N, CA, C and O of each residue as an XYZ file, in Angstrom:
472
protein
N     135.431    130.335    -76.036
C     135.249    129.624    -76.753
C     136.242    128.755    -75.561
O     137.439    128.871    -75.298
N     135.337    127.991    -75.077
C     136.280    126.617    -74.619
C     136.273    125.150    -74.755
O     135.348    124.549    -74.208
N     137.129    124.507    -75.378
C     136.901    122.808    -75.659
C     137.965    121.866    -74.586
O     139.166    121.860    -74.314
N     136.859    121.178    -74.220
C     136.934    120.176    -73.505
C     137.646    118.356    -74.257
O     137.005    117.433    -74.758
N     138.817    118.463    -74.067
C     139.473    117.000    -74.695
C     139.696    116.147    -73.533
O     140.484    116.383    -72.617
N     138.678    114.797    -73.693
C     138.633    113.747    -73.579
C     139.797    112.604    -73.335
O     139.441    111.669    -74.052
N     140.810    112.295    -72.779
C     141.271    110.904    -73.586
C     141.262    109.992    -72.426
O     141.755    110.230    -71.323
N     140.535    108.726    -72.867
C     140.011    107.851    -72.631
C     141.110    106.606    -72.555
O     140.726    105.452    -72.361
N     142.369    106.909    -72.709
C     143.316    105.800    -72.475
C     144.030    106.532    -71.403
O     144.990    105.761    -71.392
N     144.327    107.392    -70.504
C     145.083    107.701    -69.730
C     144.402    107.812    -68.248
O     143.218    107.580    -68.004
N     145.071    108.083    -67.620
C     144.981    107.895    -65.748
C     143.826    109.258    -65.613
O     143.832    110.438    -65.965
N     142.961    108.432    -64.964
C     141.456    109.648    -64.485
C     142.358    111.126    -64.408
O     142.170    112.079    -65.164
N     143.295    111.072    -63.399
C     143.138    112.211    -63.187
C     144.343    113.319    -64.049
O     144.653    114.486    -63.806
N     144.798    112.393    -65.087
C     145.231    113.771    -66.878
C     143.966    113.248    -67.470
O     144.240    113.331    -68.667
N     142.997    112.860    -67.417
C     142.447    112.327    -68.781
C     141.531    113.996    -69.330
O     141.137    114.219    -70.474
N     141.434    114.660    -68.484
C     140.735    115.729    -69.324
C     141.445    116.604    -68.951
O     142.154    116.619    -67.944
N     141.256    117.680    -70.020
C     142.508    118.943    -70.643
C     141.076    120.163    -71.404
O     139.972    119.995    -71.922
N     141.630    120.905    -71.185
C     140.975    121.936    -71.682
C     141.737    123.516    -72.273
O     142.598    124.252    -71.792
N     140.730    123.561    -73.829
C     141.712    124.829    -74.461
C     140.630    125.769    -74.037
O     139.455    125.450    -74.224
N     140.899    126.737    -73.561
C     140.320    128.342    -73.860
C     141.030    129.332    -74.804
O     142.189    129.742    -74.734
N     139.947    129.657    -75.819
C     140.407    131.022    -76.674
C     139.931    132.172    -76.316
O     138.726    132.215    -76.562
N     140.378    133.249    -75.785
C     139.533    134.337    -75.397
C     140.337    135.511    -76.270
O     141.450    135.984    -76.041
N     139.481    135.796    -77.255
C     139.488    136.623    -78.302
C     141.029    136.337    -78.533
O     141.627    136.840    -77.582
N     141.932    135.721    -79.428
C     142.944    135.172    -79.551
C     144.081    134.627    -78.444
O     145.109    134.250    -79.007
N     144.095    134.556    -77.549
C     144.790    134.736    -76.297
C     144.413    133.027    -75.758
O     143.503    132.838    -74.951
N     145.284    131.804    -76.357
C     144.792    130.416    -75.861
C     145.274    129.847    -74.506
O     146.148    130.376    -73.819
N     144.789    129.016    -74.280
C     145.498    128.772    -72.880
C     144.859    127.314    -72.973
O     143.776    126.977    -73.452
N     146.051    126.406    -72.255
C     145.897    124.670    -71.823
C     145.721    124.727    -70.264
O     146.343    125.353    -69.406
N     144.645    123.846    -70.191
C     144.437    124.140    -68.690
C     144.013    122.359    -68.138
O     143.074    121.755    -68.657
N     144.654    121.905    -67.331
C     144.776    120.680    -67.321
C     143.975    120.555    -66.193
O     143.929    119.384    -65.816
N     143.092    121.602    -65.270
C     141.866    121.873    -64.278
C     140.707    122.358    -65.404
O     140.931    122.981    -66.442
N     139.610    121.965    -64.978
C     138.102    123.071    -65.270
C     138.759    124.680    -65.037
O     139.212    125.159    -63.998
N     138.678    125.079    -65.900
C     138.354    126.846    -65.986
C     137.230    127.208    -65.449
O     137.342    128.345    -64.992
N     135.987    126.675    -65.262
C     135.144    127.450    -65.054
C     134.112    127.498    -66.256
O     132.909    127.479    -65.995
N     134.582    127.564    -67.644
C     133.920    128.421    -68.458
C     132.722    127.307    -69.012
O     132.805    126.194    -68.492
N     131.746    127.481    -69.899
C     131.139    126.446    -70.134
C     132.019    126.181    -71.684
O     132.621    126.872    -72.507
N     131.657    124.713    -71.474
C     132.241    124.012    -72.705
C     131.023    124.220    -73.961
O     129.792    124.182    -73.952
N     132.320    124.514    -75.281
C     131.666    124.924    -76.566
C     131.776    123.376    -77.806
O     131.415    123.319    -78.982
N     132.352    122.404    -77.010
C     133.175    121.721    -77.975
C     133.579    120.694    -77.203
O     134.195    121.107    -76.220
N     133.464    119.305    -77.259
C     133.635    118.278    -76.665
C     134.250    117.604    -77.192
O     133.718    117.391    -78.282
N     135.598    116.802    -77.039
C     136.105    116.042    -78.146
C     136.847    115.006    -76.712
O     137.515    115.249    -75.707
N     136.197    113.684    -77.423
C     136.685    112.368    -76.562
C     137.207    111.142    -77.766
O     136.629    110.419    -78.577
N     138.812    111.419    -77.297
C     139.571    110.482    -78.230
C     140.378    109.911    -77.516
O     140.130    110.087    -76.323
N     141.512    109.107    -77.777
C     142.527    108.435    -76.910
C     143.934    108.843    -77.404
O     143.849    108.800    -78.631
N     144.870    109.124    -77.147
C     146.231    109.770    -76.853
C     146.915    109.907    -78.913
O     147.250    110.848    -79.632
N     146.801    108.230    -79.114
C     147.314    107.971    -80.227
C     146.497    108.110    -81.553
O     147.003    107.769    -82.622
N     145.234    108.614    -81.474
C     144.439    108.724    -82.330
C     144.751    110.616    -82.580
O     145.071    111.195    -83.618
N     144.537    111.107    -81.384
C     145.015    112.435    -81.801
C     146.466    112.959    -82.162
O     146.895    113.897    -82.834
N     147.065    111.875    -81.375
C     148.713    112.172    -82.178
C     148.625    112.280    -83.394
O     148.986    113.260    -84.047
N     147.798    110.589    -84.097
C     148.478    110.624    -85.387
C     147.405    112.034    -86.410
O     147.827    112.411    -87.504
N     146.388    112.483    -85.953
C     145.379    113.423    -86.472
C     146.999    114.796    -86.614
O     147.600    115.127    -87.636
N     147.209    115.224    -85.284
C     148.034    115.995    -85.268
C     149.452    116.074    -86.412
O     149.791    116.981    -87.172
N     149.981    114.910    -86.186
C     151.137    114.956    -87.397
C     150.824    114.344    -88.496
O     151.702    113.714    -89.085
N     149.620    114.395    -88.959
C     149.440    114.095    -90.494
C     149.017    112.831    -90.501
O     148.135    112.500    -91.293
N     149.556    111.960    -89.656
C     149.318    110.492    -90.125
C     147.574    110.075    -90.383
O     147.243    109.267    -91.250
N     146.690    110.694    -89.582
C     145.410    110.448    -89.708
C     144.688    112.081    -89.876
O     144.811    113.125    -89.236
N     143.588    111.511    -91.549
C     142.785    113.313    -91.152
C     141.378    113.713    -90.099
O     140.463    112.890    -90.087
N     141.319    114.283    -89.713
C     140.712    114.246    -88.968
C     139.360    114.148    -89.073
O     138.596    114.089    -88.110
N     139.041    114.130    -90.233
C     137.706    113.728    -91.154
C     137.660    112.335    -90.811
O     136.595    111.799    -90.506
N     139.147    111.493    -90.852
C     138.995    109.680    -91.478
C     138.821    109.644    -89.749
O     137.963    108.845    -89.374
N     139.398    110.268    -88.863
C     139.289    109.599    -87.607
C     137.785    110.033    -86.845
O     137.387    109.446    -85.839
N     137.035    111.154    -87.500
C     135.760    111.108    -87.067
C     134.885    110.133    -87.500
O     133.834    109.756    -86.980
N     135.625    109.637    -88.863
C     134.441    108.934    -89.629
C     134.620    107.416    -88.946
O     133.694    106.613    -88.835
N     135.667    107.239    -88.615
C     136.118    105.903    -87.722
C     135.330    106.060    -86.854
O     134.302    105.415    -87.059
N     135.328    106.865    -85.582
C     134.983    106.677    -84.097
C     136.341    106.552    -83.387
O     136.499    105.957    -82.321
N     137.423    107.251    -84.173
C     138.514    107.381    -82.905
C     138.305    108.633    -82.248
O     138.578    108.745    -81.053
N     137.787    109.705    -82.999
C     137.588    110.873    -82.606
C     136.479    111.311    -82.700
O     135.922    111.659    -83.741
N     135.913    111.341    -81.248
C     134.016    112.034    -81.224
C     134.057    113.605    -81.026
O     134.698    114.214    -80.169
N     133.183    114.160    -82.067
C     133.249    115.953    -81.532
C     131.953    116.431    -81.330
O     131.269    116.618    -82.336
N     131.423    116.696    -80.100
C     129.796    117.346    -79.925
C     130.133    118.442    -79.742
O     131.126    118.872    -79.155
N     129.171    119.045    -80.331
C     128.837    120.473    -80.264
C     128.592    121.110    -81.845
O     128.689    120.548    -82.936
N     128.297    122.270    -81.556
C     127.261    123.240    -82.758
C     128.558    123.263    -83.913
O     129.671    123.785    -83.867
N     127.747    122.308    -85.136
C     128.001    122.145    -86.533
C     129.329    123.217    -86.644
O     130.480    122.782    -86.683
N     128.949    124.973    -86.698
C     129.075    125.751    -86.784
C     130.926    125.931    -86.106
O     131.937    126.325    -86.686
N     130.701    125.415    -84.597
C     132.221    125.071    -84.066
C     132.995    124.314    -84.843
O     134.002    124.691    -85.442
N     132.316    122.757    -84.831
C     133.117    121.334    -85.248
C     133.640    121.793    -86.549
O     134.625    121.127    -86.868
N     133.277    122.835    -87.541
C     133.759    122.975    -88.716
C     134.899    123.697    -88.825
O     135.716    123.778    -89.742
N     134.830    124.285    -87.603
C     135.921    125.409    -87.239
C     137.252    124.873    -86.848
O     138.364    125.402    -86.838
N     136.847    123.693    -86.533
C     138.240    123.051    -85.423
C     139.183    122.851    -85.970
O     140.242    123.242    -85.479
N     139.161    122.169    -87.190
C     140.602    121.940    -87.727
C     141.565    123.057    -88.612
O     142.377    122.774    -89.493
N     141.160    124.606    -88.016
C     141.881    125.459    -88.278
C     142.487    125.699    -86.416
O     143.679    125.655    -86.110
N     141.470    125.916    -85.517
C     141.870    125.834    -84.416
C     143.196    124.877    -83.570
O     143.889    125.271    -82.632
N     143.233    123.813    -84.120
C     144.027    122.964    -84.038
C     145.102    123.754    -83.823
O     145.371    124.073    -82.665
N     145.634    124.055    -84.549
C     147.294    124.546    -85.060
C     148.124    122.785    -85.793
O     149.335    122.581    -85.701
N     147.646    122.288    -86.114
C     148.168    120.824    -86.893
C     150.212    121.122    -86.935
O     150.817    122.109    -87.352
N     150.690    120.000    -86.407
C     151.887    119.774    -86.654
C     152.521    120.307    -88.292
O     152.281    119.693    -89.331
N     153.271    121.438    -88.213
C     154.014    121.643    -89.188
C     154.534    120.574    -89.823
O     154.648    120.598    -91.049
N     155.034    119.179    -88.872
C     155.319    117.813    -89.384
C     154.394    117.358    -89.815
O     153.286    117.327    -89.280
N     154.631    117.026    -90.626
C     152.987    116.385    -91.409
C     153.863    114.805    -91.642
O     154.683    114.772    -92.559
N     153.661    113.612    -90.837
C     154.067    112.363    -91.472
C     153.125    111.674    -92.193
O     153.098    110.443    -92.154
N     152.077    112.542    -93.077
C     151.108    111.675    -93.796
C     152.126    110.603    -95.036
O     152.016    109.377    -95.036
N     153.220    111.482    -96.164
C     153.245    111.256    -96.630
C     154.559    110.431    -96.533
O     155.213    110.300    -97.568
N     154.909    109.983    -95.625
C     156.443    109.518    -95.136
C     156.047    107.895    -94.765
O     155.015    107.722    -94.118
N     156.935    106.589    -95.209
C     156.618    105.852    -94.382
C     157.906    105.648    -93.793
O     158.781    106.513    -93.794
N     158.048    104.331    -93.209
C     159.457    104.307    -92.109
C     160.765    103.915    -93.505
O     161.928    104.315    -93.460
N     160.276    103.217    -94.436
C     161.793    103.034    -95.129
C     162.252    104.137    -96.062
O     163.229    103.994    -96.797
N     161.405    105.417    -96.005
C     161.551    106.430    -96.482
C     162.037    107.846    -95.800
O     161.407    108.388    -94.891
N     163.343    108.403    -96.415
C     163.904    109.810    -95.561
C     163.084    110.431    -96.253
O     162.670    110.067    -97.353
N     162.776    111.438    -95.657
C     161.852    112.643    -95.904
C     162.688    113.545    -97.072
O     163.756    114.132    -96.899
N     161.657    113.458    -98.659
C     162.495    114.517    -99.688
C     161.575    115.527    -99.792
O     160.429    115.458    -99.349
N     162.215    116.785   -100.564
C     161.560    118.447   -101.079
C     160.027    117.624   -101.311
O     158.975    118.137   -100.929
N     160.078    116.447   -101.908
C     158.442    116.584   -102.549
C     157.259    115.665   -101.226
O     156.050    115.513   -101.053
N     158.509    115.275   -100.583
C     157.027    114.531    -99.693
C     157.484    115.260    -98.143
O     156.624    115.070    -97.283
N     158.595    115.989    -97.713
C     159.007    116.058    -96.463
C     157.884    117.307    -96.005
O     157.760    117.400    -94.784
N     156.808    118.560    -97.065
C     156.117    119.194    -96.674
C     154.926    118.854    -96.021
O     154.326    119.571    -95.220
N     154.639    117.844    -96.358
C     153.162    116.973    -96.357
C     152.227    117.405    -97.067
O     151.064    117.221    -96.709
N     152.501    118.012    -98.122
C     151.287    118.416    -98.703
C     151.856    117.574   -100.104
O     153.019    117.505   -100.501
N     150.557    116.932   -100.734
C     150.980    115.672   -101.952
C     151.042    116.390   -103.077
O     150.982    117.619   -103.114
N     151.175    115.588   -104.111
C     150.975    116.662   -105.519
C     149.240    117.209   -105.367
O     149.049    118.300   -105.905
N     148.066    116.606   -104.742
C     147.093    116.925   -105.173
C     146.896    118.373   -104.076
O     146.018    119.236   -104.070
N     147.666    118.257   -103.522
C     147.086    119.774   -102.661
C     146.917    119.354   -101.123
O     146.754    118.201   -100.724
N     146.968    120.204   -100.545
C     146.538    119.861    -99.047
C     144.924    118.919    -98.939
O     144.080    118.820    -99.829
N     144.896    118.429    -97.797
C     143.318    117.520    -97.616
C     142.309    118.045    -97.414
O     142.455    118.570    -96.310
N     141.248    118.277    -97.806
C     140.487    118.844    -97.724
C     139.119    118.159    -97.089
O     138.845    117.071    -97.596
N     138.497    118.481    -96.378
C     137.537    117.686    -95.501
C     136.707    118.180    -94.448
O     137.357    118.866    -93.658
N     135.431    118.063    -94.146
C     134.504    118.729    -92.928
C     134.234    117.553    -92.086
O     133.976    116.396    -92.419
N     134.365    118.187    -90.730
C     133.891    117.012    -89.794
C     132.589    117.314    -89.835
O     132.126    118.375    -90.253
N     131.684    115.946    -89.198
C     130.186    116.158    -89.189
C     129.730    116.662    -88.268
O     128.516    116.859    -88.210
């Protein structure tokens, strides 16, 4: 499985990154590893970071066109589990509040957010 990330807001030399998952062994490649790409993800750095730390759900980012994902539906739907989102979920934190046991874990009272990317 090969995923190509293209970050639209960085210099051309650092714009593309590949993640290669070979039976559980994962490599991050700054140059094309030469494998066929299974998923293409286009976004800017800020949006990707907001998804990674939980400030923005992957689904909301896709719906608002902050992240574009191209590839087979079966692979797109499994993307969330592959991203290994940050254990520091900032989605429930505001700049005026310090973390408390109720909001530090990133899961609100309703439980983890569930959504499916398109």
